[in-house]
C-alpha positions as CSV (number, residue, x, y, z in Angstrom):
1,M,5.6,-6.1,22.0
2,K,4.2,-7.6,18.8
3,T,6.8,-9.3,16.6
4,Q,6.0,-10.1,13.0
5,T,7.6,-12.9,11.1
6,K,9.1,-11.9,7.8
7,P,6.9,-13.3,5.0
8,E,8.4,-15.9,2.7
9,T,6.2,-15.6,-0.3
10,L,4.7,-12.9,-2.4
11,A,1.2,-14.1,-1.4
12,E,2.1,-13.7,2.3
13,Y,3.2,-10.1,1.6
14,L,0.0,-9.4,-0.3
15,D,-2.0,-10.6,2.7
16,L,-0.4,-8.1,5.0
17,I,-2.5,-5.2,6.1
18,Y,-0.7,-1.9,5.5
19,P,-2.2,1.3,7.0
20,I,-3.4,3.8,4.5
21,T,-3.5,7.6,4.8
22,L,-6.2,9.7,3.1
23,Y,-5.7,13.3,2.1
24,P,-8.8,15.2,1.0
25,E,-8.0,17.5,-1.9
26,V,-9.2,21.1,-2.1
27,D,-10.8,20.6,-5.5
28,G,-12.5,17.4,-4.4
29,G,-11.4,13.8,-4.4
30,Y,-8.6,12.2,-2.3
31,T,-5.0,11.3,-2.5
32,V,-4.1,8.2,-0.7
33,A,-0.8,6.7,0.4
34,I,0.7,3.7,2.1
35,V,3.5,5.4,4.0
36,D,5.2,2.1,4.8
37,L,5.7,1.4,1.0
38,P,7.7,4.5,-0.3
39,G,6.1,6.0,-3.4
40,C,2.9,3.9,-3.1
41,L,0.3,6.6,-3.9
42,S,-3.0,6.8,-5.7
43,Q,-6.1,9.0,-5.8
44,G,-9.8,8.8,-6.3
45,E,-12.9,11.0,-6.6
46,T,-14.6,9.2,-3.7
47,L,-13.3,7.5,-0.6
48,E,-14.4,4.2,-2.0
49,E,-12.6,4.8,-5.3
50,A,-9.4,6.0,-3.5
51,V,-9.3,2.9,-1.2
52,T,-9.9,0.6,-4.2
53,N,-7.1,2.4,-6.2
54,I,-4.6,2.2,-3.3
55,Q,-5.2,-1.5,-2.9
56,E,-4.4,-1.9,-6.6
57,A,-1.3,0.2,-6.2
58,K,-0.2,-1.9,-3.2
59,I,-0.4,-5.0,-5.2
60,A,1.6,-3.5,-8.1
61,W,4.2,-2.1,-5.6
62,L,4.6,-5.4,-3.9
63,E,4.8,-7.5,-7.1
64,T,7.4,-5.1,-8.6
65,A,9.5,-5.1,-5.4
66,W,9.3,-8.9,-5.2
67,E,10.2,-9.4,-8.9
68,C,13.2,-7.0,-8.5
69,G,14.4,-8.6,-5.3
70,D,14.0,-5.3,-3.4
71,S,13.6,-5.2,0.3
72,I,9.9,-5.0,1.3
73,P,9.1,-3.3,4.6
74,L,6.6,-4.8,7.0
75,P,3.6,-2.7,8.0
76,I,4.1,-0.7,11.2
């Protein structure tokens, strides 16, 4: 079983790879989420845009959680 060490700095959290989930929208485009980070959602008209946007959302989510002293889950 793989065990992860809890990161000690924001930079270490930012380096973690969190799985993303893409949801194609009926009208076009994609909604994308990082399920391990509750509420971390974004969207994009193309796959590339959606992936870029969720990476920006991940950074903002982690920075905000870090600054507020919130618990940050590790990726599963």
